[in-house]
N, C-alpha and C positions, 0 to 999 in steps of 0.2 A: 512743084514738089518742095515741101518744107526741108530746111537744112537737116542733114544727118551727120553726126560726129561719131566715129567709132574709136574706141580706146583699147590699145593693146600694150600692156606693160611687159608681157612675157612672150614676144613673138619667137618664132623658131625658123631656122633654115631646115626645111623638110627634105630629107634624102630618102628616095624610094628606089629600091632595087629588087632583084628577084634571084631565086636560087632553086635548083631542082628539089632539094630536100634539106631541111634543117637537121643537122646531126651534131651531137656534142663532141668536144675535144678533137675537132678536125679543122683544118684550114678550109674554109668554105669560099669558093670562088664565085662571086656574084656577077650579075649582068651589069650593063652600063647604068649608072645612076641617073635618076631624074632629080633636079633641084627645083624646089618651089618655095615661095614665101608662105610661111604658115603662122598660126596663132589666131585665136578667135576673132578679134576685131579686124585683123588683116584680111582674113578669109571673108568676113561679112562685107567689107568694102570691095573686095575683088568681085564677089558675086553680085552686089548691087550694080556695079559697073557692067557686068555681063548682062544684067536684066534691063539695062538702058537708063539707069539712074546715076546720080552723083552723090558722093559723100566726101567728108574730110576725115582722113585717118590720122590719129595721133599714135605714133609708134616709137617705143623706146628701144634703141639699138646700141650695141657697143662691140669693140674689138674687130678682129678680122672676119669673124662670122657675121657680125653686124654689117660690115662693109659689103660682103657678098649678098646678104639679104637686101640691103639698100639698093644695090645695083639691079637686082631682079625687080624690085618694086618700082624703081625709076622707069623701067621699060614699060610699065603698065600705064604710065601717064596719069595715074590717080593723083588727087590732091592730098598730099601727105605732109604732115609736120613731124619731123624727127626730133626726138630727145636723145642726146648723146650720153651714153653710159661709159664708165671706165672698164667694167668687166665685160667678158665675152657673152654675146647673144648665144642662146642654146642651139644645139642641134636636136633634131628628132629623126628617128629612123623607122621606116616601114619596109619590111622584107616580105615579099610575096613568094610563097612556096608553090612552085609550079605543079607538083604532083598532086597536091590537095586543093589548090586554089585558095588556100587560107592565107591571111596576112597577119603579120606580127608587128606590133608597134612598140618602139622603145622611146620613151619620152624623158628627157633630162630635166633637171629642176630649173635651170636658168640662172642668170647673174644675181648677185646679192645687191640689193638697193637699200640704203639706210633709211630709217624713218624720216630723217631730216630731208633727204632727197625726195622721198615720197611726198612730203608736204609741199615741196617746190613743184613737183609734177602736178599735184592736185590743184595748186594755185593757178598753174598755167592752163590746165584743162577747164577750170572754172571761168577763166577769162575768155576762152574760146566759146564756152556755152553762152556767156553773156553777149558775145558778138553774133553768134549763130544759133539762136534758140530754135528748137524744133524737137528733134529726137537725138538721144545719146544712147549708144549701144556699149555696154560694159560687158565684154565677152572674154572668156579664157581665165586661166589661173593667174594668181599673183606671184611674182618672183619672191625668192627668199629675202627676208628682211622687211618687206612691205607689211605694215600692220594689217591685221585681218579686217579692220573696220574701214579700209580704203574705199571700197565700193559703197559702204554705208554713208560715209561722208560725202561721196560723190552724189548719192541719191538725195541727200539733204540739200546740197548746193543746186542740183537740178530743179528740185521742187521750188526752192526760193526764187529761181529764175524762170519759173513756169515752163520748164522743159520736161519732156517725158523721157524717163530713163527705162531702157529695156535691159534686163540683167540676164546673163547666161553664164553662170559659173557654178561652183559647188563648194561644199564644206563650210568652213568657218567664214569665208568671204561671202558666201550666199546668205548665211545666217545674219551677218552684220548688215547686209544690204536690205534684207527683208524687215529688219527692225526699224528701218526708215521708210517703209511702205513705198517702194518705187511704183511706177506706172504698171510695169508688166514683168513677170518672171517666166522664163522658159526653162523647163527642167524635165528630166525624165522621171519615170515612176519611182525608181529607187531614191533619187535625190529628193523628191517630194516627201517620201516616207521619212527620210532622215531629217529633213527640215522641220517636219512636224513632231519629231521625236517619238514617233510611234513604233511599237514592236509588232503590231498587228498589220498584216498585209491588206490594206484597204484598196478598193477599186479606184481607178484613176479619177473617175468623176467625183467620188467622195473626197479624195485628196484635193482636187481643184477647188471644190466648194469650201473646204476648211481653210485653204490658203486665203481665199478672198474674204470669206465671212470672218475669219480671224484677224483681218486687218493687216496681213503681211504684204499685200499688193492690191492694186486696183483690178488687175486682170492676171490670170494664171493660165499658162498653156502647159499641160502635162503630155509629153510625147510618149507613145507606147510602141515604138519601133514600127513594124509592119502593120500594126493596128491603127496608125495615124496619130491623132491628137485629140485631147479633150480641152476645149476652150471655155474658160469660165470667167464671167464678169458678174457684177452685182445683179444684173437683171436677166442674164441668160446663161445657158450652158449648152454647148454644141459639140457633137462628136463628128470629126472629119476623118473619113477613111480614104486612103490613097488607092489609086488603080493598081492592079497587079503589074509588076515590072520584074525583069530578070536582074538579080543583084550581082554586081561584080565586086564592089567594095563599099563598105558603109562609111569610110573615112570622108569627112566633109559634109555629111548629110545634115548634121545639126546646125553648122554654120550657114549652109545654104538655106535652111528653114528660116533662121533668124534674118538673113539678108532679104529674102522675099517678103517675109512678114513686115519688116521695117520699110521696105520699098513701097508696099501697099499702103501702110498707114501714113507714110509721108506724102503720098499722093491723094490722101483724103478718102481712102477706101474704109469700109466698115471693118471692125475687128474680125468679123466672120469671114469676109472676103479676103482680107490680108492673111489670115491664118490658113485659109484654103490654098492660097498661093504659096504659102510656106510649106504646106504638106506636098504640094506638087513639086516644089524645088527640092525638097528632101528626097522624094521618089526619083527625081531626075538625077540627083547626085549619085545615088547608089548604082546607077547604070553605067557610070564612068569608071575608068581604071584608076587605081591607086589613090593619090591625093587630089585628083581633079574635082572641081566643084561642079555645080549644075550648069547646064547650057540652056540658054533662053528658049530656043526652039522647042526643046523637049519639055521645059517647064510649061510653056504656053499650051502645048498639046495635052499634057496631063491635067492642067488646070481646067481645060474645057470639059474633061470627063468628071471632075470632082463635084460639080453642081448637084448631081443626083445622089451624092454620097453624104450630104449634110443632113443631120437629124438632131432634133432637140433631145437632151437627156432628161428623162423624167426625174 
């Protein structure tokens, strides 16, 4: 397996709880909280480990919340390099409403990181890429203060070091990354539409083709929820549909997808195979409760069903 480095500048201590019903202007007594380490790259590394692989996780943490997050991560025995921040790592809250089985997510912005510190962080990540070339996963939002072009500069550094960057973010950070043509972009239908600046609602396969042919990435994966994913590269376009599953929570599906995709690519699978494994992982993740990620046994079982769901897009 080729080396994998995940980057998380804005991790979160995920707090999940439940309540009978959400009501305004009342004291709401919740159930016992569940605490998990969260953030895009953190979740990707956690899921890669669950699938039987290894990765190195670069995680920026700070304050008392960061100490709690670090304690949780240390118990996973993952290979982690921490970058210490002065300000507090953010909290995120997920509240499950028992009466409707709906979940509500409250995501805080995260600590302020100055542009100068962001430069130092990028230099350190670049040195890790030089030592462990393979795949880099840039996943999740950027904290306040970090320049929008951070992932774009990371894409440039990765390319210079012949490392393949997988980007899973949104907004201005995604636009800056795409300007440097990373290896692969994973995004949903709406994010693809916004990245291309279009006001017309195009089909996912047309969006994927525009992303690749427009030089924004070597490969694009546009996910369409229960519809699966459209995988586009220069020479092929494949639609991958997931098997039917009972959905409990959609939290963690995207990160599980990226983890399984990266795991497959790092093990020498084709893009089609790796993306199929990603679809299986996303489907497995939605069968779990709250912020839990995919489980390997379920992923492998679903992946075995996906072979017949692959088809070329005309």
